[in-house]
C-alpha positions in Angstrom: 0.0 -0.1 0.0 1.4 3.3 -0.9 1.2 6.6 1.0 2.9 8.4 3.9 2.5 6.5 7.2 2.6 8.6 10.4 2.2 7.7 14.1 2.7 9.3 17.4 6.4 9.0 18.5 7.5 7.4 21.8 7.3 10.7 23.6 3.5 10.9 22.8 4.0 14.6 21.8 5.5 14.3 18.3 4.6 12.5 15.2 7.0 10.5 13.0 6.9 8.8 9.7 7.0 5.0 9.8 7.3 2.1 7.4 4.4 0.1 6.2 5.6 -2.8 8.4 5.6 -0.6 11.5 2.2 0.8 10.4 0.8 -2.8 10.5 2.0 -3.3 14.0 0.7 0.1 15.3 -2.8 -1.2 16.0 -5.4 1.6 15.9 -3.0 4.5 16.8 -1.3 5.1 13.4 -2.8 6.8 10.4 -2.0 6.5 6.7 -2.3 9.6 4.4 -2.9 8.6 0.8 -0.2 9.9 -1.6 -2.4 12.8 -2.9 -3.5 13.8 0.5 -0.3 13.6 2.4 0.7 17.0 4.0 4.3 17.9 4.1 4.2 18.8 7.7 1.2 17.0 9.3 -0.8 18.7 12.1 -0.5 16.5 15.3 -4.1 17.4 16.2 -5.4 16.1 12.8 -3.2 13.0 13.1 -4.4 12.4 16.7 -8.1 12.9 15.7 -7.8 10.3 12.9 -6.0 7.8 15.2 -8.6 8.3 17.9 -11.4 7.7 15.3 -9.7 4.7 13.9 -9.1 3.2 17.4 -12.8 3.5 17.9 -13.7 1.9 14.6 -14.7 5.0 12.7 -13.2 6.5 9.4 -12.5 10.2 10.0 -12.3 11.1 6.4 -15.2 8.9 5.1 -17.8 11.1 3.4 -21.1 10.6 5.3 -24.2 9.9 3.2 -25.8 13.0 4.9 -23.0 15.1 3.3 -24.1 14.0 -0.1 -27.4 14.1 -2.1 -28.3 10.6 -0.8 -29.4 12.2 2.5 -29.0 9.0 4.4 -26.1 6.9 5.7 -25.9 3.2 6.5 -22.1 2.9 6.9 -20.9 1.2 10.1 -17.6 3.2 10.0 -19.1 6.7 9.4 -17.8 9.2 11.9 -21.3 10.7 12.2 -22.3 7.5 14.1 -20.8 9.1 17.2 -23.8 11.2 18.0 -27.5 10.7 17.9 -28.2 13.4 15.3 -25.5 12.0 13.0 -23.7 15.3 12.3 -20.3 14.1 11.0 -18.5 17.5 11.2 -19.5 17.8 14.9 -18.1 14.3 15.4 -14.9 15.2 13.6 -14.5 18.3 16.0 -15.1 16.0 18.9 -12.2 13.8 17.7 -10.0 16.9 17.4 -11.0 17.8 21.0 -9.8 14.4 22.2 -6.5 14.7 20.2 -6.0 18.2 21.8 -6.6 16.8 25.3 -4.2 13.9 24.7 -1.5 16.2 23.4 -1.9 18.7 26.3 -1.9 16.0 28.9 1.3 14.5 27.5 3.0 17.9 27.7 
């Protein structure tokens, strides 16, 4: 699988690139940016938010059906499933809050 693989470093404050072999061993706490979407200098909050969502079984970047013309969502990995009203952007913000709290607590 191609892409840039990143994870939290051992100090829990910084992120680092890792190989795909390391990524497979990282459980739910690593995140893979596809080649086209990979930032040069990834934001630790965004990485943490995606890692938290993945650890909970959700796909942070999945487009919710409610964000399309379909106006319904039946995906089991949709981030919108985190709240009763199924608002995916609110749920993404919630994951960012979790990441900020983790990063602040590790400081």
